[in-house]
N, C-alpha and C positions, 0 to 999 in steps of 0.2 A: 820840797816837803816842809811844811811848817813844823816848828818845834813847840807849838802852843800846848799848854797843859789844860787841865780841867778848869772851867770857870764856875763850877758849882761851889757856892760859898760855905759848904760844910761837907763832912763825910756822909754819904748816903747810907741810911740805915736799912737793914733787911730784917723785917719784923716776923720772925718765925713764931712768936708767941700770940699772934692774932688768930682767933678761931671764930667760926660762924656756924650757927645751927639753924637750918631752914626747915626743920621738921614740922613746924606749925605754920609755915609761910603759905599763904594762899596765892593763887595766880593773880588775883586782883588786889595787889598789895599797895597800890597808890590811890588812896582815898576811894577805894572800891570801883575805880573807873577802869574798865577793861582796855580802852584805847591807850590811856596814859601808862597803865601798868605794862601792857605789852610793848610799848615803846622802850621802856627800861629793860624788859625781858629780852627784847631783840638786841639791845646793846650788850646784855650779858652773854647772849649766844654768839654775838659777833666777837667778843673779847678774845676767846681762845684762838680764833682764826687769825685775827690781826696780830696778836702777840706772837704766834708761831712765826709769822713773817718777820716781825721785828727782831726776834731772837736769832733767826737764821742769818739775817743780814748783819746784825751786830757781832755775832760770833765770827763771821767771815772777816769783818773789818778788824776785829780785835787782834787777829794774827799779825797785822802790820803795825799795830800801835806800839811805839817804843817808849813812850813816857810812862813811868811807873804809876804816877798819880792818876793819870787818865785811864790806864788799864784797870786800876782798882775801881774807878767809877763805872767803867763798862761792866765789870763783874757784878757790882751792886745793881746796876740796871738790869742785867740778865736775871739775877736772883729775884728782884722785885717782880719782873714780868712773869717769871715762872710761877710765883705765888699767886699772882692775879689770875692766871689760867686755872690753877688748882681750886681757888675759892669760887670763881665764877662757875666752874663746872659743878660745884656742889649745888648752887642755885639752879643751874640748868638741869641737873639730874632730878631735882625736886619738881621742876616743870614737867619732866617726863613722867614722873610718878602721878602727877595730877591729870595725866591723859593727853598732854600736848605732844604733837609730833615734832620733837626736837631734831630728829634725824633729817626730816624733809626740810626743816628750817635751816639746818646746817648745810645741806646740799645747795639750797638757794643762795646762801651766803658765799659758799666756796665758788659757785659759778660766777657770782658778781665780782668776787675778788680776783678772779683769774687774770684780769687785765693788769692788776697791780703786781701779781706774784710771778708771772711768767716772763722769761727772756729778759731779765735785767742784768746788766753788767754791774760789778760791785759798786761803782760810783753812783750809778742811777738808783740802785737799790738803797744805798745810804741816803740819797736825796729824798726818796720816798719815805724812809724812816723819819727823817727830819720833818717832812710835811705831815705825815700821819701823827707823829708825836705832838706837833703843834695843834692839830685839830683836837686831839685828846686833851691837851693842855687847856684849850679853850672851853671844852665841855667841863673839865674838872674845875676850872676857875669859876665857871658859871654856877656849878653845884655848890661850891664852898662860899661864894660871896652872896648868893641869893637863896636864903633859907626857904623861901616859899616854893622853890622847885621840888623840895622833898617834904613839904608840909602834907601831913596825912599819910605818909608812907609808913609801912610797918617798921618797927625799930631795927630789926636785923637786916632788912634790905637797905635801910638808910645807912646803917653802920658799914655795910659792904661798899656802898657807893661812895661814902665819904672817905673811907680808908683807901680805896682805889684812887680817888681823886687826889688825895694828899700825896700819895707816892708818885703819881704821874707828874705832879708839880715839882716834887723833889728832884726827879731826874730829867727835868725839862730840857736842859742844855747839853746833855751827854752826847747825843747824836751829832749835834752841831759841832761840838768840840772835836769829836773824832773826825768828822769830815774836814774841818779846817786843818787838823793835824796831818791828815793824809794827802789832801788835795789842794790846800790853800784856800784863799778867799778872793773875792773880786766880783766884777759885774757878771762875767760868764757863769760863775757859780750861783750868784743870786738868781739869775734867769732860770737856771736849772731847778733851783729850789721852788721858785714861784710856779713854774710849770708843773712840778710835782704836787704842789699844794692844790692847784686846780683839778688835777687828775684824781688825787686822793679824795677830795671833797665829793666829786661826782660819783666815784666808785663806792665810797663808803655810804653815801646817801642811798644809792641803789641797793646795796646789800642790806642796809637797815630796813628799807621799805619792803623788800622781799621777805625778810625774816618776820617783820611785824604782820604782814599779810598771812603768812603761814600760821602764826600763832592765833590769829583772829578767826581762822576757818571754822573751828568747832564752837565758836561763841554763838549764843542765840542773838536775836535781833538786838542791836545796840539802841538803847534809849536815846532819843534825840537830845535830851538834856545832857547826857554824857558826851555826845558828839560835840555839842556846843561848848561844854566845859573843857574838853580836850583841845578844841580849836583855840580857845582863849589861852589855855595853858601854853601851847607852843608858839602862838603868834602875838599875844597881847600881854597878859599878866598871869604868871611871871615872865612869859615870853621866852621859852627855852631857845627856839630857833634864832630869834633876833639877838638874844643875849650872846649866843655862840658866834653868829655871823658878825656881830659888832666887834669881835676881838680879832678877826682875820686881817683887817687892814694893817694892823700893827706888824704882822709878819711880812707884809708886802713893802714896808718902808725900806729904803736903800741901806740904812745903817742899823737895821734891826739887830738887837742883842737881847739875850735872855737876862733875867734877873735885874731888869731896870726898874721894876715896880716893887717898892718896899712892902707893899701889902701882901705879896706872895708868901713871905715867910710868916707873917701874922696869920694868914689863912691856914697855912700848914699846921702851925702850933695849935690853933683853935680846933681844927678837925682832929688832930691826934688826941687832944684832951677828951673830945667827945667819944671817939672810938674806944678809948680806954676807960670811959665812964668817969672822967675827972672834970667834966664841964658840961 
């Protein structure tokens, strides 16, 4: 067992003072485009499901963590994830009020995620947490470094997404630290993590696609111009998909480590200032 402590370069904050009001939020909150808006809505519906798995796996791992600093970081991780679920559920409830079948979308997500959540031993579950957290980090980094991704979004939805992104970046290394502390490191562990990443990407993409399809069911015929705009959004400019995929090879590097990019902390600080209306 490794005695490695936390590699997070600061104490992870838990922001109980952040609130969101989606009372005036419309379903088409991203530049009025139903496809783009429901992509982000699907991610919001996905969040409570993935975070429930992350929390269960990390709580189980926490019982074996002997390093006090690392235990404190795990506690902050768990608290942040619980708040993410709470606030995304506020947006999800608003979608239900607007007439969208969020229960069916949730069932579709749960069905897709079953491959990730069923029959995992503690080490494999923690490897999946590491992989899932890196996918979420890649999305978060894309959101914070490419302002055009949220251009035209309603202010409250943008605040939610930026707040979630900055917190995911803050606790980016916690799961890796716990794994190394409990199981060590080396080639066999890296192979497990890479396999988990491939599995997580495949299953999360399926869950997201199913949820978006459910949300689009009650929509009228989508304007071809909106379809073209959405295709450009995800594939070209600002290119959400390629932006995220472009960050995955870093995880595959043999000597991958978190917090190697000094821009991470600058992006976190900038997003925190915007969330609190200071920038």
